[in-house]
C-alpha positions as CSV (number, residue, x, y, z in Angstrom):
1,M,141.8,117.8,166.6
2,I,139.6,115.6,164.6
3,G,136.7,113.9,166.5
4,K,135.7,110.3,166.1
5,I,133.3,109.6,163.1
6,I,130.2,107.7,164.4
7,P,128.1,105.9,161.7
8,F,124.8,106.8,160.9
9,R,123.0,103.8,162.0
10,E,124.7,104.1,165.4
11,R,123.6,107.5,166.0
12,L,119.8,106.1,166.0
13,R,120.7,104.6,169.2
14,Q,121.8,107.4,170.9
15,K,119.5,109.1,173.4
16,R,119.9,112.7,172.6
17,R,120.5,113.7,169.0
18,L,121.1,117.2,167.1
19,V,119.6,118.0,164.0
20,L,121.2,121.0,162.5
21,F,119.9,123.2,159.4
22,I,122.4,125.1,157.3
23,C,122.0,127.7,154.8
24,T,123.8,130.9,153.7
25,G,123.1,133.7,155.9
26,N,121.0,131.9,158.8
27,T,118.4,134.7,158.3
28,C,115.6,133.0,156.1
29,R,115.7,129.3,155.2
30,S,117.5,127.6,158.0
31,P,115.5,129.7,160.8
32,M,112.1,128.8,159.2
33,A,113.0,125.0,159.2
34,S,114.6,124.9,162.6
35,G,111.5,126.9,164.1
36,Y,108.7,125.0,162.2
37,F,110.5,121.4,163.2
38,R,110.6,122.3,166.8
39,K,106.8,123.0,166.7
40,L,106.3,119.4,165.2
41,L,108.5,117.8,167.7
42,D,106.6,119.7,170.6
43,E,103.4,118.3,169.1
44,R,104.6,114.8,169.0
45,G,106.0,115.0,172.6
46,I,109.6,114.2,171.1
47,R,112.0,115.5,173.7
48,D,115.3,113.6,172.9
49,I,115.8,115.8,169.5
50,E,117.6,119.2,169.7
51,V,117.2,121.3,166.7
52,R,119.7,124.3,165.8
53,S,120.5,126.2,162.4
54,A,123.6,127.9,161.3
55,G,124.9,129.8,158.3
56,V,128.0,129.1,155.9
57,M,128.5,132.7,155.0
58,T,127.5,135.0,157.8
59,I,128.3,136.4,161.2
60,T,127.0,136.0,164.7
61,G,124.2,138.1,165.9
62,L,122.0,138.9,162.9
63,L,118.1,139.2,163.1
64,A,115.9,136.9,161.1
65,S,114.4,139.0,158.0
66,Q,111.0,140.6,158.5
67,E,109.5,138.5,155.8
68,A,110.4,135.1,157.4
69,I,109.1,136.6,160.7
70,Q,105.8,137.4,159.1
71,V,105.5,134.0,157.3
72,M,106.1,132.1,160.5
73,D,103.7,134.1,162.5
74,N,101.1,132.6,160.4
75,E,102.3,128.9,161.6
76,G,102.4,129.9,165.3
77,V,106.2,130.3,165.5
78,D,108.2,133.4,166.8
79,L,111.3,134.3,165.1
80,R,111.7,137.6,166.9
81,R,114.4,136.3,169.2
82,H,116.5,134.2,166.6
83,R,120.0,135.4,166.1
84,S,122.3,134.1,163.3
85,T,125.1,131.7,164.0
86,Q,128.2,130.9,162.0
87,L,128.7,127.3,160.9
88,T,132.0,126.0,162.3
89,P,134.0,122.7,162.7
90,E,133.0,122.4,166.4
91,L,129.4,122.7,165.6
92,I,129.7,120.2,162.7
93,R,131.3,117.5,165.0
94,K,128.4,118.0,167.6
95,A,125.7,117.6,165.2
96,D,124.4,114.1,164.4
97,L,122.3,115.1,161.2
98,I,123.0,118.3,159.1
99,L,120.5,119.1,156.5
100,A,121.5,121.7,153.9
101,M,119.4,123.8,151.8
102,S,121.4,123.5,148.4
103,P,124.6,121.6,147.4
104,F,126.8,124.7,147.9
105,H,125.9,124.4,151.5
106,R,126.6,120.9,151.6
107,Q,129.8,121.1,149.8
108,T,130.9,123.9,152.2
109,A,130.4,121.7,155.4
110,L,132.2,118.5,153.9
111,R,135.3,120.9,153.2
112,M,135.1,122.3,156.8
113,A,135.2,119.2,158.6
114,E,135.9,115.7,157.9
115,D,133.1,114.6,160.4
116,A,130.5,115.9,158.0
117,K,131.1,113.2,155.6
118,D,128.5,110.5,156.7
119,K,125.9,113.0,158.1
120,T,125.4,115.9,155.8
121,F,122.4,115.6,153.1
122,L,120.4,117.8,151.1
123,F,117.3,118.6,153.0
124,K,114.7,117.8,150.5
125,E,116.8,114.7,149.1
126,F,117.1,113.3,152.6
127,C,113.4,113.7,153.3
128,K,112.4,112.7,149.6
129,S,109.9,115.4,149.7
130,D,110.9,116.7,145.9
131,L,113.5,114.5,144.1
132,K,113.1,116.7,140.9
133,N,114.2,119.8,142.5
134,V,116.4,119.3,145.7
135,Q,117.4,122.8,146.2
136,I,115.6,125.3,148.2
137,A,116.1,128.8,146.6
138,D,117.3,131.7,148.8
139,P,114.5,134.2,149.0
140,M,116.5,137.0,150.6
141,G,115.7,140.4,149.1
142,C,112.4,138.9,147.4
143,T,108.7,139.7,147.9
144,L,106.5,138.2,150.6
145,E,105.0,135.7,148.1
146,V,108.5,134.3,147.2
147,F,109.0,133.8,151.0
148,K,105.6,131.9,151.4
149,K,106.6,129.8,148.4
150,C,110.1,129.1,150.1
151,F,108.3,128.0,153.3
152,K,105.8,125.8,151.4
153,E,108.9,123.7,150.5
154,V,110.5,123.7,154.0
155,K,107.2,122.6,155.3
156,A,106.6,119.6,153.1
157,A,110.1,118.4,153.9
158,C,109.6,118.9,157.5
159,D,106.4,117.1,157.5
160,R,108.2,114.1,156.1
161,L,111.2,114.4,158.4
162,I,109.2,114.1,161.4
163,D,108.4,110.4,160.6
164,H,111.8,109.8,159.5
165,E,113.6,106.8,161.4
166,F,116.3,109.1,162.7
167,I,113.7,111.0,164.5
168,T,111.3,108.3,165.7
169,G,114.2,105.5,166.1
170,K,112.1,103.1,164.2
171,S,112.4,101.9,160.7
172,G,109.7,103.2,158.5
173,T,110.1,100.8,155.8
174,P,109.6,97.0,156.8
175,R,112.0,94.6,155.0
176,P,110.8,92.2,152.4
177,A,110.9,89.2,154.7
178,A,108.8,91.2,157.5
179,R,106.3,92.0,154.9
180,R,105.8,88.7,153.9
181,V,105.4,87.6,157.5
182,A,102.8,90.1,158.1
183,A,101.0,89.3,155.0
184,L,100.8,85.6,155.9
185,A,99.6,86.4,159.5
186,H,96.9,88.7,158.0
187,N,95.6,86.0,155.6
188,K,95.7,83.5,158.5
189,S,93.6,85.8,160.7
190,R,91.2,86.3,158.0
191,G,91.0,82.3,157.2
192,G,92.2,83.1,153.7
193,K,94.4,80.7,151.6
194,K,97.3,81.8,149.7
195,P,96.5,81.2,145.7
196,S,97.9,78.1,144.3
197,A,100.3,78.4,141.2
198,A,97.9,76.9,139.0
199,K,95.2,79.6,139.6
200,T,97.8,82.2,139.6
201,G,99.0,81.1,136.1
202,A,95.4,80.7,134.6
203,A,94.5,84.3,135.6
204,K,97.7,85.5,134.0
205,A,96.7,83.8,130.9
206,A,93.2,84.9,131.1
207,A,94.3,88.6,131.5
208,P,93.8,90.9,128.3
209,R,97.0,91.6,126.5
210,N,98.3,95.1,126.0
211,P,97.6,96.9,122.8
212,A,101.2,96.3,121.6
213,A,100.8,92.4,122.2
214,K,97.6,92.6,120.3
215,G,99.3,94.6,117.4
216,A,101.9,92.1,117.2
217,A,99.6,88.9,117.1
218,A,97.4,90.5,114.4
219,K,100.5,91.1,112.1
220,S,101.8,87.7,112.6
221,A,98.4,86.5,111.7
222,L,98.4,88.3,108.6
223,E,101.8,87.3,107.5
224,T,100.9,83.7,107.8
225,G,97.7,84.1,106.2
226,Q,95.3,83.3,109.0
227,T,92.5,85.5,109.7
228,A,89.9,85.6,112.2
229,P,86.5,83.7,111.1
230,Q,83.8,86.5,110.2
231,E,80.3,86.4,109.8
232,A,78.9,85.9,106.0
233,K,77.2,89.1,105.1
234,A,73.9,89.4,103.2
235,P,74.2,90.3,99.4
236,S,73.3,93.9,98.9
237,R,69.7,94.6,97.4
238,R,70.6,97.6,95.5
239,H,72.5,95.9,92.6
240,S,71.4,96.5,89.0
241,A,69.1,94.4,87.2
242,G,71.5,92.7,85.2
243,E,73.9,91.9,87.8
244,S,74.3,88.4,89.1
245,E,74.3,87.4,92.9
246,S,78.2,86.4,92.7
247,E,78.6,89.9,91.5
248,A,76.7,91.6,93.9
249,E,78.5,89.7,96.8
250,T,81.7,91.3,95.3
251,P,83.0,94.4,96.7
252,R,82.1,97.2,94.2
253,T,84.9,99.5,93.4
254,P,84.5,102.9,91.6
255,A,85.7,101.7,88.4
256,R,83.3,98.6,88.4
257,K,80.3,100.7,89.6
258,K,80.8,102.8,86.3
259,S,81.0,99.8,84.2
260,T,77.9,98.2,85.8
261,A,75.8,101.4,85.4
262,A,76.8,101.6,81.8
263,A,75.9,97.7,81.2
264,T,72.7,98.6,82.8
265,R,71.8,101.3,80.6
266,G,72.8,99.6,77.6
267,G,70.7,96.6,78.5
268,V,67.5,98.7,78.8
269,K,68.2,100.4,75.6
270,S,68.6,97.2,73.8
271,V,65.5,95.7,75.5
272,A,63.5,99.0,74.5
273,K,64.8,98.8,70.9
274,G,63.6,94.8,70.7
275,A,60.1,96.0,71.9
276,V,59.8,98.6,69.3
277,A,61.0,96.1,66.5
278,G,58.2,93.8,67.7
279,R,60.3,91.3,69.5
280,A,58.9,89.9,72.5
281,P,61.3,90.1,75.7
282,G,59.3,87.8,77.6
283,G,60.0,85.0,75.0
284,D,63.8,85.2,75.8
285,P,64.3,82.6,78.6
286,S,67.4,84.4,79.9
287,A,65.5,87.6,80.3
288,S,64.9,88.8,84.1
289,P,61.5,89.9,85.5
290,A,63.0,93.3,85.6
291,E,63.8,93.2,81.8
292,V,60.3,92.2,81.1
293,T,58.8,95.0,83.0
294,V,60.9,97.7,81.3
295,A,60.4,96.3,77.9
296,A,56.7,96.2,78.5
297,R,56.7,99.9,79.7
298,S,58.9,100.9,76.8
299,S,56.5,98.9,74.1
300,A,53.5,100.7,75.6
301,A,55.2,104.2,75.4
302,V,56.0,103.5,71.9
303,K,52.5,102.3,71.0
304,E,51.1,105.4,72.6
305,A,53.3,107.7,70.7
306,T,52.5,105.8,67.4
307,A,48.8,106.1,67.9
308,S,49.0,110.0,68.9
309,R,50.9,110.6,65.6
310,E,48.4,108.7,63.5
311,A,45.5,110.6,65.1
312,A,47.0,113.8,64.5
313,S,47.8,113.1,60.7
314,P,44.3,113.5,59.2
315,K,44.1,116.9,60.9
316,E,47.3,118.0,59.6
317,A,46.2,116.9,56.1
318,G,42.8,118.8,56.3
319,A,44.8,122.1,57.2
320,K,47.2,121.8,54.4
321,S,44.3,121.3,51.8
322,T,42.6,124.3,53.5
323,R,45.8,126.6,52.9
324,K,46.0,125.6,49.2
């Protein structure tokens, strides 16, 4: 005989509700979950929630594993009196909420009884404690550290389940309309005013754009030939003596640097040659002060060399006559 299916929302209005945890053998995961959740209910003073556990592949009367007993002793929960229970269609019909540790347990309950359709969920998925890994692995036969890790997942889910609307009977998430009414009441109590649409739009316009928007704006500006105004840079002082101001303001590429240096060396050599030949560089109206200085130094050097050769020539002539 199939019992009447009660919608989940209608179960919230029932005074007495049964929460059923299910796993494989009912000796590790579901006993730890039911024992810890009873402790949370006692701490909150909630008396209208009954908690039970069962296994989909077990027999009645098995003890809890020693590792589970040891882990729960640290939480103040005693599992020594626990005895395993086999999942049956009758137990499924009595339960108001069935929480499974893995998809296999959930599918087994759904195949066992039609009443499990609207009230059987994955434990971690129902509590939203870990949506990336909704299955709690079986620690049976593993070390104590594995049992501790398993209970850590069970504890996180139970800590969220205790505040669920099925347990408290109150909706935990307010509706959008209720949130707006609460926000308006809060602003009114503080004497605040709702910001106008003009101020909101101005604030959005003044807000800095994201990097992608800035990159798109810069790209469009380059394509249209519009660039941001930049401050004029002062011409470099390290240009050569024969380089004009317009050339100094032009960016100097490696090829242009070589040509400028060659031209500078050629200009100095020509000025020096002109000084040796007796041409006065200062008479050239196009000569720059640097050229005049270089020419004067070159002329002085040539004169000193000539004077030293002339002074040494009589001595050399006397030395030759003496040897003869």
